[in-house]
DODO-22695 format. One record per residue (C-alpha): x, y, z; residue number from 1. Coordinates in steps of 0.05 Angstrom, whole numbers. Layout:
BEGIN
((X; Y; Z); NUM);
...
This chain:
BEGIN
((515; -130; 410); 1);
((480; -128; 342); 2);
((513; -78; 295); 3);
((500; -54; 225); 4);
((567; -25; 205); 5);
((581; 21; 264); 6);
((508; 29; 286); 7);
((499; -6; 353); 8);
((428; -34; 362); 9);
((433; -70; 429); 10);
((433; -144; 445); 11);
((367; -162; 411); 12);
((338; -102; 373); 13);
((265; -92; 358); 14);
((252; -58; 292); 15);
((192; -20; 267); 16);
((173; -46; 199); 17);
((163; 4; 143); 18);
((88; 8; 130); 19);
((56; 50; 76); 20);
((9; 103; 104); 21);
((27; 82; 175); 22);
((101; 91; 193); 23);
((104; 167; 183); 24);
((141; 213; 232); 25);
((83; 220; 282); 26);
((74; 144; 287); 27);
((149; 133; 290); 28);
((155; 184; 347); 29);
((108; 142; 389); 30);
((143; 76; 372); 31);
((211; 107; 390); 32);
((183; 132; 456); 33);
((159; 62; 472); 34);
((222; 24; 456); 35);
((234; 14; 381); 36);
((309; 6; 369); 37);
((311; 18; 293); 38);
((257; 47; 249); 39);
((245; 56; 175); 40);
((205; 107; 136); 41);
((146; 88; 94); 42);
((171; 61; 27); 43);
((187; 115; -23); 44);
((181; 109; -98); 45);
((247; 118; -134); 46);
((210; 148; -194); 47);
((173; 196; -148); 48);
((238; 220; -116); 49);
((270; 232; -183); 50);
((209; 271; -208); 51);
((209; 310; -142); 52);
((138; 288; -129); 53);
((113; 323; -66); 54);
((88; 259; -31); 55);
((153; 222; -42); 56);
((197; 280; -21); 57);
((155; 291; 43); 58);
((170; 220; 63); 59);
((244; 238; 67); 60);
((230; 278; 131); 61);
((270; 248; 187); 62);
((288; 277; 256); 63);
((348; 271; 302); 64);
((308; 239; 358); 65);
((289; 181; 311); 66);
((360; 156; 301); 67);
((379; 105; 281); 68);
((331; 112; 222); 69);
((331; 81; 153); 70);
((298; 108; 90); 71);
((267; 54; 47); 72);
((260; 58; -29); 73);
((227; 15; -82); 74);
((227; 12; -157); 75);
((238; -32; -217); 76);
((288; 9; -257); 77);
((361; 2; -237); 78);
((381; 71; -261); 79);
((324; 105; -224); 80);
((340; 66; -160); 81);
((413; 90; -164); 82);
((391; 162; -173); 83);
((342; 156; -115); 84);
((399; 128; -72); 85);
((441; 190; -87); 86);
((383; 235; -67); 87);
((375; 197; -2); 88);
((450; 202; 13); 89);
((441; 278; 19); 90);
((384; 269; 70); 91);
((434; 235; 116); 92);
((395; 177; 146); 93);
((433; 122; 182); 94);
((414; 68; 131); 95);
((385; 58; 62); 96);
((336; 0; 57); 97);
((312; -32; -7); 98);
((241; -58; -9); 99);
((238; -126; -43); 100);
((178; -148; -2); 101);
((116; -105; -16); 102);
((64; -154; -44); 103);
((13; -101; -66); 104);
((-10; -111; -138); 105);
((5; -40; -163); 106);
((77; -47; -138); 107);
((93; -121; -149); 108);
((62; -126; -218); 109);
((108; -72; -243); 110);
((168; -112; -222); 111);
((182; -72; -158); 112);
((176; -93; -85); 113);
((162; -168; -82); 114);
((155; -168; -158); 115);
((230; -172; -165); 116);
((228; -241; -132); 117);
((211; -267; -201); 118);
((278; -242; -227); 119);
((332; -257; -176); 120);
((390; -239; -223); 121);
((361; -170; -232); 122);
((350; -164; -157); 123);
((424; -179; -146); 124);
((446; -130; -201); 125);
((402; -74; -174); 126);
((427; -84; -103); 127);
((500; -86; -125); 128);
((491; -20; -163); 129);
((459; 14; -103); 130);
((513; -11; -56); 131);
((565; 20; -104); 132);
((535; 89; -108); 133);
((517; 102; -35); 134);
((561; 113; 25); 135);
((505; 89; 71); 136);
((499; 18; 97); 137);
((449; -17; 51); 138);
((398; -65; 81); 139);
((343; -105; 47); 140);
((273; -126; 67); 141);
((244; -184; 28); 142);
((201; -247; 30); 143);
((213; -322; 26); 144);
((200; -322; -49); 145);
((147; -306; -101); 146);
((106; -370; -88); 147);
((112; -439; -57); 148);
((154; -463; -115); 149);
((206; -408; -109); 150);
((223; -404; -35); 151);
((297; -391; -50); 152);
((312; -343; 7); 153);
((372; -383; 33); 154);
((409; -375; -33); 155);
((384; -303; -44); 156);
((409; -282; 25); 157);
((479; -308; 9); 158);
((480; -272; -58); 159);
((457; -206; -27); 160);
((508; -211; 28); 161);
((563; -226; -22); 162);
((549; -161; -60); 163);
((552; -119; 3); 164);
((486; -112; 40); 165);
((496; -104; 115); 166);
((431; -132; 144); 167);
((371; -171; 119); 168);
((299; -170; 144); 169);
((256; -229; 121); 170);
((180; -232; 123); 171);
((160; -305; 131); 172);
((111; -308; 73); 173);
((114; -311; -2); 174);
((87; -256; -46); 175);
((29; -301; -66); 176);
((7; -308; 6); 177);
((4; -232; 15); 178);
((-12; -228; 90); 179);
((-55; -291; 94); 180);
((-40; -356; 130); 181);
((14; -363; 181); 182);
((85; -335; 172); 183);
((135; -392; 163); 184);
((197; -375; 204); 185);
((232; -441; 191); 186);
((266; -413; 129); 187);
((284; -349; 166); 188);
((318; -394; 217); 189);
((354; -431; 161); 190);
((382; -366; 134); 191);
((405; -344; 203); 192);
((437; -412; 218); 193);
((472; -417; 151); 194);
((546; -417; 169); 195);
((561; -372; 109); 196);
((519; -314; 136); 197);
((555; -259; 174); 198);
((505; -202; 172); 199);
((447; -192; 221); 200);
((383; -228; 202); 201);
((317; -200; 227); 202);
((253; -240; 226); 203);
((185; -209; 210); 204);
((114; -235; 210); 205);
((59; -250; 261); 206);
((96; -227; 323); 207);
((40; -199; 365); 208);
((58; -215; 438); 209);
((119; -217; 484); 210);
((112; -293; 490); 211);
((115; -303; 415); 212);
((174; -257; 408); 213);
((212; -296; 461); 214);
((193; -363; 432); 215);
((215; -344; 361); 216);
((280; -313; 386); 217);
((298; -377; 421); 218);
((272; -424; 367); 219);
((301; -391; 305); 220);
((362; -354; 333); 221);
((349; -289; 294); 222);
((388; -226; 312); 223);
((325; -185; 323); 224);
((252; -180; 306); 225);
((216; -131; 260); 226);
((145; -113; 281); 227);
((93; -85; 235); 228);
((18; -93; 242); 229);
((20; -109; 317); 230);
((47; -39; 331); 231);
((-10; -2; 296); 232);
((-49; 32; 351); 233);
((-5; -5; 401); 234);
((65; 25; 403); 235);
((73; -3; 474); 236);
((89; -71; 444); 237);
((164; -56; 438); 238);
((175; -42; 512); 239);
((128; -99; 531); 240);
((170; -149; 492); 241);
((235; -121; 521); 242);
((209; -124; 592); 243);
((184; -195; 584); 244);
((251; -217; 554); 245);
((289; -187; 612); 246);
((244; -207; 670); 247);
((195; -260; 646); 248);
((139; -216; 672); 249);
((89; -172; 638); 250);
((86; -96; 640); 251);
((17; -70; 659); 252);
((-21; -59; 594); 253);
((-39; 13; 577); 254);
((-106; 34; 606); 255);
((-159; 78; 573); 256);
((-126; 143; 594); 257);
((-58; 123; 567); 258);
((-90; 104; 501); 259);
((-126; 170; 497); 260);
((-61; 208; 510); 261);
((-25; 168; 456); 262);
((-82; 181; 407); 263);
((-81; 255; 423); 264);
((-5; 260; 415); 265);
((-10; 223; 350); 266);
((-65; 269; 324); 267);
((-29; 333; 343); 268);
((36; 310; 312); 269);
((-1; 289; 249); 270);
((-32; 358; 243); 271);
((35; 392; 254); 272);
((67; 350; 200); 273);
((12; 345; 148); 274);
((-34; 404; 162); 275);
((-103; 402; 195); 276);
((-146; 370; 140); 277);
((-98; 314; 120); 278);
((-74; 303; 192); 279);
((-146; 294; 218); 280);
((-167; 249; 160); 281);
((-106; 204; 162); 282);
((-113; 195; 237); 283);
((-181; 163; 229); 284);
((-151; 96; 210); 285);
((-114; 93; 277); 286);
((-171; 104; 327); 287);
((-200; 34; 319); 288);
((-132; 5; 337); 289);
((-119; 50; 396); 290);
((-185; 30; 428); 291);
((-187; -43; 405); 292);
((-219; -92; 453); 293);
((-259; -41; 493); 294);
((-333; -59; 503); 295);
((-391; -12; 488); 296);
((-345; 34; 449); 297);
((-381; 37; 382); 298);
((-413; 105; 392); 299);
((-347; 138; 409); 300);
((-309; 103; 354); 301);
((-362; 127; 305); 302);
((-354; 199; 329); 303);
((-278; 196; 322); 304);
((-279; 169; 251); 305);
((-336; 210; 223); 306);
((-321; 280; 246); 307);
((-268; 325; 216); 308);
((-275; 379; 268); 309);
((-215; 384; 314); 310);
((-255; 411; 372); 311);
((-304; 353; 369); 312);
((-249; 301; 365); 313);
((-214; 329; 426); 314);
((-280; 334; 464); 315);
((-294; 260; 449); 316);
((-224; 239; 470); 317);
((-228; 280; 534); 318);
((-296; 250; 550); 319);
((-268; 179; 541); 320);
((-209; 196; 587); 321);
((-252; 228; 641); 322);
((-301; 169; 641); 323);
((-247; 115; 635); 324);
((-278; 75; 692); 325);
((-342; 65; 652); 326);
((-305; 26; 598); 327);
((-277; -43; 604); 328);
((-236; -90; 561); 329);
((-274; -150; 534); 330);
């Protein structure tokens, strides 16, 4: 049984990665329904929380059915990160996660996210201070290093464990790689198999099929897998991986009608949470993923992403569902 403090996550948990503009409550609800064992919010700016910025505060919304759920913060100022941790304490999530992995320029170049990989002593100091001020279990998500010359994750993992973090998720790329090339799991395996490590180690990067999840579990010995991009528009991946690991067989992939129902649920939840205008507009990025791999779909995809009229969107989705047998996967 994998545990983070007293949170039981099962024998081999599958985690939903925190993804900016993706892992909001509507998306998380679908992933939870389809088998995610632990989920994280989108990353939240510590400075935004302290200033009470509406967008940052809204990201604190968590719901009982999501548990266990972690709130993730990022920032470059130690004092601000401590204050943000105290604000998060009052929201009562199950975990507090620190983002030391986001490679995006506007974050990393300010010394936050993966930017802190250029200053490991500061990373350790910041983490220690956060662990001191919060009563929550603190977890960290990071990368192998800043670039190929600084892949020091084995040492960093030990230092973070020694100051009190209770789980570590590692994305198998450097900051310089962004999301390009192939994720290198060999160093993730090295961290997990380091005899000094006692905390759960979760691997992240490029897991997009049940076979790959099984292969990486066996090859690298990680305690669980964190899934990001492969879940966008395909929340079914969590249960598909679990089923394959238990039985060696594949669940039937979702058909057109199942995809339409998921897209509809997602849309309606988005509108409830964000209001009609924002909910409809933010949903547009998801339709392409829900209907990926379907032939002769361009006309319908175009309708879904260009209209902002609720009635028209639902009409299009209903038409796709009712004529499901006219579409096929290519």
